[in-house]
N, C-alpha and C positions, 0 to 999 in steps of 0.2 A: 966511443966508436958507435956510429948510428946502426940501428938494427934495420934490416931489410925484410919486410914481411910480404910474402906472396900468398894469394888465395885464389881459389877458383869460384866464379859466380855460381856455377851449377851446384857446387857443394853447399854454398850458403843458402841458396834457394831451396835446397832439399832438406835443410834442417827444420824440424817441426817447430811450429809456433806454440803459443800457450794453449791452443785448442787441440794440440796433438796432430795438426794438419800441416802440410808443406807451406813454406812462406808464400804469401800472396793468395792463398786459398781460403775462402770463407766457409766452404762446406755448405750443406743444406741448412736452410733457415728454419725448417721444421723437421720433425721426425719423418713425415710422410714424403718430403721432397725427394729423398733418395730413391724412392720407388715410383714416383709419380709418372715418369716417362715410360715406365714399363707396364703400367696398369691402364693405359688408354685402350688397349686391344686385348682380345682373348683368342686363343687358338683352339680349333676343334679338328679332330680327326673323325669324320663321319663315314663309316663304311670304306675306309681307305683313302678318302678324299680329304685334303687339308684345306681348312678355311681359317682366315684371320679376320675377326669381326670387331668393330668398335664396341666398347662396353656400353656406350650410350644407347645403341640399338637394342642390346639385350635388356638393359634396365627399363626400357619402355613397357615391358611386361614383367614386373617384379615377382609375380606369382608363378611364373613359368619354371619348368624344370631347368632350362638353360640358365636362368638367373640364379637359381639355387646352386647349380654346379659351379658357376664362377665365384660365387661368394664363399662356398665351402672349400673349394680346392685351390683358389687362386694363390694364396701365400705360400703353398708348399713348393711349387716349382713353376713359376710363370712362363718359362720357356718351353715347357712340355705341353703338347696339345692334349686336350681332354678328349678321350676316345668315347664315341657313341656308336653302338652297333645298329645303325639304321641306313636307309638308302641315301647315299651321298649326293646323288643327282637331285633328288627332291628337296634335300636340305638347302640347296642354293635358292630355291623358290620360297622356302620358309623364311630365309633371311631377307629376301626382297619384300615379303609380306610384313616382316617386322620393321623394315626401313620405311615403307611407304604407306602402310595401313590398308592397302588393297593390292590386288594382283590380277593379271590376266594369264591364265595357264595356257601352255601350248597344248595342242590337240593330243600329243603323245602321253600326257599325264592325266588320267581320269580325275575328275573333281573329287570323287569319293575317296580316292587314295590320298590326295593332298589333305583333305579334311582329317583323315585318320592320322596323318603325320602331325598335323597341328594339335590334335587331341593328345597324342603321345608326348609332345613337348610341352603340353599344358598352356598352349597359346589360345586365348579366346578369339572367336571369329564370328562374323555374320555372313550368311550365305550370299546376301545381295552384293557384297563387295568382293566376292570371288567369282570372276568371270572366266569363261572357258572359250578360247578360240577354237573353231572347228573348221574343217574343210568346207562344210556347207556355207558357213558365214563368209569365208574367204571367196568362195565361188560367187555368192550373191554380190559381193563388193566388186569383183572383177566384171561381172555382167553389167552392173550399173555403169561402170566406167566405160565399157564398150558401147552401151546404148548412148551415152552422152557424146562419145567421140563420133559415132555414126550420125547423130543429130547435127552436130556442127559440120561434119563432112558434107552432108546433103544440103544444108542451108547455104554453105559457101558455094557449092556448085550451082544451086538455083539462083543465088545472087549474081554469079558470073553470067548465067544464061539470061537473066533479066536485063543486065547491062547490055549484052550483045543485041538482044531483041530491041531494046530502046534505041540504041545507036543506029539500028537498021530502020527506024521509023515506026516501030510497033510499040504502042503504049500498053498493050495487053499481052501478057506472057502466059502461054498455055504450058503447064508442066504435067508431064505424064511419064511414069516410070516404065518406059518401053525400051530402055537400053541406050537411048540417045545421049543422055547426060550421065549415065552410069551411077544412079542413086543406089544407096544401100536399101532403102525402103521407099514405098510410096509415101508422099507427103501426108496422107491421111493416117499413116501409122503413128504419127507424133501428135501430141496435144497441140491444138491450133495456136493458142495464145503463146505458149513457149516457143513453138517453131517460128511464128511471125516475129516475135521479139528478137530472136537470134538472127533471122534473115535480115531484118531491117538494120540490125547492128552492123552486119557485114556490108549491106548496101550503102549505108551512110559513111562507114569508115573508108571504103575503097572507091566508091563511085559517086557519092553525093546524091543518091537516089533514095526513094522510099516506095514501098509497095503496100497495097491494100488488097485483101482477099475479096474476090467477086463472088457473090452468092447467086446460085442458080435456082430456078423454080424446081427443076428436077436434077438434083446433083448426082454425079456419078462417082463411084468409088475410085475411078481411075483419073478423073479430071481435077486439076487444081489450077484455077485461073487467078492471075494477079494483075492489078492495075498499077502501073509504074509511073512515077512522076519525079521531077526534080525537087530537091529540097528548097524551101523558101526561107530566107533569112530577113530579119528586120534590122535596118541600119540604126546605129546609135544616134546619129544626128537627126534622123527623121523616123521616129518610132512607128508612125502609122503607115509608112510607105513600105511595100513589099518589093524586094529586089531579087531577081533570079540570077 
C-alpha cells in the first residue's frame, strides 16, 4: 500500500541549514556585515535636541571629542543617542561646519560663541573660513540692489523720452529731473559710462536708436543733453554700404 506524505513548504524553509540559518539564507559574509547598516550614522542628544549624523562627517575630524565619543561608546547601544550637555541650536551649525569645512553664521549667533563651541568639541578651525552675516551687511546688499533698480528705471524712462522726442523731429533730447518724466535721480547721480551703456541697451532693444552725450562748455548739474540717431547696419551682400 503506497504511503501519502504531506508537508508544508514553510516548515521546510524554516529548518536550519548547516550554518544554523534558515533555508535560503546565507547570512552575513563577514563578521562586520551584521552591523554595517547600523553604523552609518550616529545619534546625539545635545541639550535636548536630537541629531542623527553620518559617521563620515564625524570622522573628518578624528581628533575631535565627537570622534572619540562615537568610537568608545558605539558598540554598547547604537540605538541610544549620545547625550552632550551643550547648546543644541549651535550644535546644528557645528555639524554644518564639519560637513562643508566653512560656514556663514546667522547674526543671532556671536562668532566668539561659535568658536568656543568648536573648541569644546575639539574641532580645529581657521577664523577666515568662519563668516558672520550681519544686519549691516544685509542692508548694504539691499541698498545696492535698490540703486541698481533705480538706475535701470531711470534709463528706461529716458530711453522712452528720447524715442518720443526723435519721432517728433528732435534729434537732441534735453533731460532734466524736474518731475516731467519722474526720474528717481538726476542723470548726473549715476556714473556716466554705466548709465549710457544701459540707456543705449534699451534704445537699441526697443527703438532701434542710439544716443550720445553732448558736452557743453559750461555744463549744468541739472542739464543732460543727448544726441539721438538711428542705428546703422551693414548688409552682408555689400559690406561697405550703410543702410538705414
